Every structure is written in C-alpha cells, then in structure tokens.
C-alpha positions in Angstrom: -35.8 -13.8 126.9 -33.6 -12.4 129.6 -34.0 -8.9 131.2 -31.2 -7.3 129.2 -32.8 -8.3 125.9 -36.2 -7.1 127.1 -34.7 -3.8 128.2 -32.9 -3.3 124.8 -36.1 -4.2 122.9 -38.2 -1.7 124.9 -35.5 1.0 124.5 -35.4 0.4 120.7 -39.2 0.5 120.6 -39.3 3.8 122.4 -36.6 5.3 120.1 -38.5 4.2 117.0 -41.8 5.6 118.3 -40.1 9.0 119.2 -38.5 9.2 115.8 -41.8 8.4 114.1 -43.7 11.0 116.1 -41.1 13.7 115.4 -41.2 12.9 111.7 -45.0 13.2 111.6 -45.0 16.5 113.5 -43.3 18.3 110.7 -45.0 20.0 107.8 -44.5 18.7 104.4 -41.2 20.2 103.2 -39.4 19.3 106.5 -40.2 22.6 108.4 -39.7 22.4 112.2 -43.3 23.7 112.7 -46.6 22.2 111.7 -49.4 24.1 109.9 -51.3 24.3 113.1 -48.3 26.1 114.7 -48.6 29.0 112.3 -50.3 31.9 114.0 -52.3 34.3 111.8 -51.3 37.9 112.4 -54.9 38.9 113.1 -55.0 36.4 116.0 -52.0 37.9 117.7 -53.1 41.5 117.0 -56.5 40.7 118.5 -54.9 39.3 121.7 -52.6 42.3 122.0 -55.4 44.9 121.3 -57.8 43.1 123.6 -55.4 43.1 126.5 -55.2 39.3 126.4 -51.5 39.0 125.5 -50.2 39.0 129.1 -49.7 35.3 129.0 -48.2 35.2 125.5 -44.4 35.5 125.3 -43.5 37.2 122.0 -39.9 37.1 120.8 -38.6 39.1 117.9 -35.8 37.0 116.3 -35.2 39.3 113.3 -34.2 42.8 112.2 -37.5 44.1 110.9 -39.1 45.9 113.9 -40.8 45.2 117.2 -44.4 44.2 117.7 -45.9 45.6 120.8 -44.9 43.5 123.8 -42.2 41.6 122.0 -38.8 40.9 123.5 -36.0 41.7 121.0 -33.6 38.9 120.7 -31.8 39.6 117.4 -31.4 37.6 114.3 -32.0 33.9 114.8 -29.3 32.9 112.3 -26.7 34.2 114.8 -25.8 31.4 117.4 -25.2 34.1 120.0 -28.8 35.3 119.6 -30.1 31.7 119.8 -28.2 31.6 123.1 -30.1 34.7 124.2 -33.4 33.1 123.2 -32.5 29.9 125.1 -31.8 32.1 128.2 -35.2 33.7 127.9 -37.0 30.4 127.3 -35.3 28.8 130.3 -37.3 31.2 132.5 -40.6 29.9 131.1 -42.6 26.7 131.8 -42.6 24.2 128.9 -46.4 24.8 128.3 -46.0 28.6 128.0 -47.6 30.3 125.0 -44.6 31.4 123.0 -44.7 33.2 119.6 -41.7 34.0 117.5 -41.4 36.1 114.4 -38.9 37.6 112.1 -40.6 39.5 109.2 -37.4 40.3 107.2 -38.7 38.4 104.1 -41.1 35.7 103.2 -40.4 33.1 105.9 -40.0 30.4 103.3 -36.6 32.1 102.7 -36.0 33.4 106.2 -32.7 32.4 107.8 -33.9 33.3 111.3 -37.1 31.4 112.1 -35.8 27.8 111.6 -33.0 27.9 114.2 -35.3 29.6 116.8 -38.3 27.2 116.2 -36.0 24.2 116.3 -34.6 25.4 119.6 -38.1 25.5 121.1 -38.8 22.0 119.9 -35.5 20.7 121.3 -36.2 22.4 124.7 -39.6 20.5 124.8 -42.0 23.5 124.5 -45.5 22.3 123.8 -47.4 25.6 122.9 -45.0 27.4 120.5 -46.1 29.3 117.4 -44.6 31.0 114.5 -46.3 34.3 113.5 -47.4 33.7 109.9 -45.7 36.7 108.2 -45.7 35.0 104.8 -44.5 38.2 103.0 -42.8 40.3 105.7 -43.5 42.4 108.8 -44.5 45.5 106.8 -47.0 43.8 104.5 -48.5 41.3 106.9 -48.5 43.4 110.1 -47.5 47.1 109.9 -49.6 47.9 106.7 -52.7 46.4 108.5 -52.3 48.8 111.4 -51.5 46.1 113.9 -49.7 47.2 117.2 -46.0 48.0 117.1 -43.8 49.0 120.1 -43.7 52.6 120.8 
C-alpha cells in the first residue's frame, strides 16, 4: 500500500470515528446535549448562593428574565444573538464552565436553546450545561426563590 492510500485510509477512519462519537454524544431524540449536560436548577442556585459561581459563566439566551450573575444575550433563535454569544464564548477557554438557559417555555419546545447549545458544541467547549428548566423560568426557578438579578 502506498503512502497516499494509507493517508486516505487513516483520514477516513478518523472521520468515521468522529461521526460515531458525535452521534453517541446526543440524547435520544437528537438533542445537542446529553442527559448529563442538563443542570438541575437547585445545583446552580446552590453555587450562586454559596458564592461558588465565580467560575461559572451563565448566559441568558431567552426573554424570560435574568438569573443572578447571568449575561443577557437575547433570544437564541436570532442569528444576531448567536453572534453575540459567539463573541462572549470566544473570550473563554474551551474547558470553562458554561451554563445557558432560556426559560420561556418547556425547553422541549424552546426555539432558543438548541442554536446556542449547538454553537458551544461546534466551538469545542467541553464543560457546557443547559439549565434544566423543564417548564419555564417562573415555575422552575423564580417560584422556588432562587436568585434573580437585582
């Protein structure tokens, strides 16, 4: 086998491996996050209330309201806001703890979380989470007395 064929074979093998790994990293249903990447609201609230959120970068990618310490980006369905998120993420190391949330509706229907989470995946982040607001920000965060921005 000549060097060209070997190089092509190795490149194809790497491509198949990458495609396979990306496919297995998704939740059933084709979501861009895994079950392990869903952050329970109580976990984030505890970090904020305990003063341990300094190393967590929280981005609000929806219209519902700002959690304490979050950077407001705007609705993730708007490409201009995805551009804003990209600009913020470019300032961070790829292993930074990043949490995004929307909270406008049950996230199974949310038009904002998928573009934002997909962006983090495409940019190569390794410690990204989606705040698990399964109903909305009011029910899953505000009604529980978790910290909001002043």
